[in-house]
N, C-alpha and C positions, 0 to 999 in steps of 0.2 A: 798764772798765779792768781790766786783769789784776791778779789778787791776787798778792801778793809775800809770802813768808815764808822763814825759814831752818830748817835742821835740821842735825844733825851728819853723819848718813849718809842718803842716799837709796838705796833698793833698788828697782831696776827689775825687775819680774817677781815674781809671787806664786805660782809653782809651789813644789814642795817644796824646791828649792834656795834660792830667794829668801826663803821664809818661815823656813827654818832659819837662814839668815845674819842675818835681821832678829831672830829670837828669840836668837841667840847674842849679838849686839850689845846688845839690850836688857837681858839678864841680866848684861851687864857694865857696865851704867850709861850706855850710849851712847843719845842720842836718835836715833830712827830713823823714817823714813817709807817705806811701801811702796806702790807703785803698780802696777797691772796693767790692761791694756786689755780683758781679758775681764770679763764681767758677773758671773761666779760662778766657783768652783773647777771643775776638769775633770769633766764627766760621763763621758767616755770618754777613755781613755789607753792608751798601749802599754807604758809602764813599770808593772810589776806585781809585782816581787819585790825584797825587801830582802836583801842579802847578810849573812852573819854578822857581818862588821866593821861594817857599818852599823847592825845591831841593837845592837851594843856601843856605838856612838856615841849612838844614840837612848836607850839605856838610861842612859848617863852623864847625858844631858839630862832624864831622868825621863819619857821619852815611850814607850819600847818596850812596857811592860806594857799600856798603853792600846790597843795595836794587836794584841796576841795573840788577844784574844777574837773578832775578825773576820777573822783571817788563817788561812792554811792551810800547814802546815809540810811542807817537802819535804827529804828527807835524802840523795838521790843524783841524779845525772845519768846517764842511760843512752843510749848511742849505738847507732842502728840503721842498717842498710842493707837496703832491701827488707824481707823477713820476719825477717832475722837480727839478733839482739842481738850487737853486736861488742865493746862495751867499756862500762865504767861507772867512775864516780868516787863517793866517798862524802864528803859534807860532814860526816858524823859524826866523821871523822878529823881535822878541823881543831881547833885549840886554841881556847879561849875559852868563854864561858858560853852561847853560842847557835850551836851547830854545825849550823845548818840555814838553808834559805832560808824566808822568811816571804812567802807570796804574798797580796796583797790589793790591791783597786783603789786607784789613786793618790789618788781622792777621799777614801779613809779616812785616809790619811797627811795630806792637806791639811787635813782637818777637824780632826784632833788639833793640828796646828801652828797653825791659825788660832785655835782655842780658847785655846791657851797664849799666843799673841800678845795676845789681847784681854785675858787675865788680867794681862798686863803693860802694859796700857794702850795698845797698839799696834792700831789698826784698819786692816786693808788697804783701801786706796782702789780698789775695783774700778771698772771703766769709766773709769779714768784712764790715758792713754797718754802715755809719755815721747816727745815730739815732736822736741825738739831738745836738744842738749847742748853748751855752749861750754866749752872746756877751755884756752884761750889765756891763761895766766898767772892767778894768784890762785886763788880757790875756784871749783869747777865750778858752773856756772849752768844749770839745766834748765828748759825750757818744758814744762808738762805740760797736756794737754787732757783735759777732762771730756767723755766721749761719752755720747749719748743716742739712743734709737730715734726715728725720725720716719716717719710713714706718708706715702706719696705715691701718686699715680695716683688716677684716678676710677673707670673701669670695672673696673680690676684693681688692687687695693690692693698696694703694695710697701712693705716696712719696710727702711729704710736707716739706717746709723749716721751721726750728725752731731756736729760739735764744738759742744757746748753752752756751754762756758766755757774759759778758759785762765788758768793761774797760772804764776808764776815761782818756782822753788825754788832757793835758794842753799845748797849743802851743803859740808861740809869733805871728805867723801869720798863715792864712788858705787860701788855694786856692781851690775854688769850681769848679771842672771840672767834676761834677757828673751828667751831662746830663739835659735834659729838665724838669725833676721832682726834680730838685736840692734841697736837703735839706739845703745846704748852703744859697742858694737864699731865701728860706722860712725863715731861721733864720734872714737874713738881712731885711726881710719884703719888698723885691723887687718884683714888678709885672713883668710879662712877657707879655707885651702888644702886641696885634695883630695889624699887619700892612697890613694885606691882608687876603683874603680868603684862607682856607686850600685847598690843592690839593691832590687828590688821584691818586696814581700810581699803575698799575700792573707791577711787576718786575719779569723778567724771566732770569735765567742763564743757558746756554745751550751749546751744541756742534752743529756744523754746518759745511758742506762742502763749505760754502761761502768763496770767496777769502779772504785773509788775508788783512787787512787794516791798514794804518798808520794814519787814521783820525777818529774822532768822527763824527757821522752823527746825526744831529738834524732835526726832522720833526716838522714843525709849520703848523697846519691846524685848521679848525673850531672846531674840537673835543678837541683840547689841544696841549700839547707839548710832544713829544716822543724823545727818544735818544737811538741809537746803540752804545755800547762800545765795540770795539774789545779788548779781553783780552789776545791775543796772541795765535798763533797756530789756532786750531779749536774751540776756546771757545770764546763766545760772552755773552754780557748782553743787554737784551731789557728792557727799561722802558717806558710804555705807560701812559700818563695821561688819566684817565677815568672818567666818570660821576659817582657820589656817588651812584647811583641806580644800577650800573653795578654789584657791589659785595658788600657784607655786611662785612665791616671791624670791626664791633663791635662784631659780633657773627657769626662764620661760620656755615652754615647750616650742618645738620648731614650727608649729602651726601659727604661732602668734608673733607679732612684731614686738620689738623692745623700744621702750620710750627712754630717751636720754634726758636726765635731769642733772645738769652740771656734768661731772665725769661718771655719773652712776646710772646704770641701766635698770628699768623696772619693767614688768610685764605689762603689755597693752591689753586693755579690756574692750570688748566690743559693744556695739549698740544693743545687741541682744542681751548681754550681761546686764546693761543698765535697765533696759525695758523689764526684765524679769525682777530685778531688785525693787524698782519702782512699784510694780504691780503688787508684790508681796508685802512691802514694808511701808508704802505711803500712797494708799488707795485714794487719798484726797487730792493728790497732785492732778491738776486739770490740764496741763499742757502736754503737747506732743513733742517728740524728741526731734530736734532739727539737726544742725551740724554738731558733731561730736569733735570738739577742737583738740582735746587730749584726754587721756584717761591712763591711770596707773593703779597698780596694786602695791601698797606701801605699808610697812610696819612701823608703828609708833610705840616707844617705850616710855616707862615711867621711872626715871633714874635721877639721882642727885649726888653730886660731888661730895666726898667726905670733908673736903675743905675747899673754900673759894681761893686759897692762895697763901702766900706768906711773903714777908720782907716787901719787895717792890715788884712782885709778879703775881698777877691776879687774873682770875677767870670771870667771864660774863656771858650771857646767852647760853646757847646750847652746848657750849664747852663745859658749863657747870650744871645744867639740868636739862632734863627731857620730859615732855608732858603730852598727854593726849591732845588731839588737835582741835576739838570743838571749841574750847573757850579761848583759844589763841593766847595762852598764858606765857608760853616760853618767850616769844618775840617781844611781847609788850612788857613783861617783867624785865627782859633783857635790855630793852632801850632805857628803862629807868635805871638799871644797874649801871649801864654804860656812862650815862650822864653823871650819876652821883660818884661813880668810881673816878672818872676823869677829874671831877672837881677836887676830890680829895688827894689824888696824885699831884695835881698841879699845886695845891697848898703845901704838900710836902716838899716838892721840888723847888717851888719859887719863894715860898713864905717861911720855910723852916718849921712847919707844923710837924709835930712828932708822928712818926709812922703808925702810932697806935690808932690813929683815926681809920686806917685801913683794916687793921684787925677787928676793930669794932664793926665796920661795914661788912666784913666777911661773916662774922657771927650773926649779925641781923639778917643778912640776906639768906643764909642757910636755914635760920629759924623760921623765916617767912615761908620758904619752900617746903620745909618739913610740915608745916601747918597745912599748906595747899594740897600736898601730895599724899600725905599719910595722917591728916587730922581727922577728928571724929565729927560727925554731923548730928546735931540733935534737932528733932522737930518739936515745935511748940504746940500749944493747944489749938491754935487757929489753923494749922496746917491740914490740908485735905488728906483724906485716906490715901489717895494716889501719891501725893507729894511725900507722905510719910514713908510709904513703901519704896519710894525711888530716891530718897534723900541723897544717899551716897553717890548715886549716878548723876543726880542733877548738879551737884557741886562743880565738877570739872567742865560743866557746859556754860557756866555763868561767866560772861565776858568782863572780869574785872579782877583786880588784885587789891590787897590792903583793905582800906576802908570801904572802898566801892564794892568789893566782893561781899563784905558783911551786909552792906545796904541792900544789894540785889538779893542775897539769900533771905534777908529779913522780910522782903516782900511775899515770900512764901511761907513765912514763919519758920524758917530754918536758921540754925546758928552753928557756926564752926568753932569747935573747941580743941 
């Protein structure tokens, strides 16, 4: 028999966005339950940098200082084409206590959030998948499946995930932070509309004897957008936008290994792939290629939910939007969404605030994302010819949202309208 229980808020998804939402709710006295179908926090991830505004948000929550020791600070974004340095912006010119990017693995942020949640008495239920969500009248009712590994086969053993048990959770509110395949979004009947062509990236994490940098380096050329992220010490990440014909992201051929990221497999790329891309796209890169720690080919989409939710069921993070990776917008904006959404849900549940505050939040968030993903960029009279030609491509590479995005664009005499 399926176990039944109630909670005030069910959070689906235990990435940074889901865990921050749960923490903000718990700190406001709201009973919260967190489920995630993965069996542990992310071992590898693409989101790796925290914006200045995100650091201020995390500092207000008492979390930022715990992250500084393992992060690497970057203070500029430099733009290249071929061997030429064409433009740069300075994060040091932004207002606030933390005018820099903090680069660190997503697992570091997730560890800090999970520890803080545990201190609040909230334990993430890993290996628990939200399977169904009923929203028709009354309180949301979720069916949650507990997953377990099971070995099958005789001569060749195979491990598969099976449903071990099922429970029914009745909640007053639901936060869907369960990624781009969101079951919560599906239950709402909300579409994730496409606002641009998908982009394929070859991503490599490596060691190198290249000089340590305090800036992100972005390459804009006729082949696409590429970015070099210094991770601190001798570690770097290269991401190259490539043509879809370059690698088969749907099914790696038998000569290549598959790389596992969560429950999903991606094609493995070799040192030779990386060396060729660096030679063609970034002739200024001075370092040799050391250890190739991991590499994948992965597709990024530009999508936006037609609605962020209704009543007391709402979406945040990748469940509501997908963006190109260079500006790290989706996770950073998602963290701000999670914090603000949790505050509003808590006021509705605990203080009797009218649910209209949630409707307003949803409209504002969707409008901000439409501006970011589909807005028009104007170049002012002080913009260089190169910036003017690449204005539409520069915008997604700027590591900021809201007013910080406007300030960073303004350094190049660009304006988002």
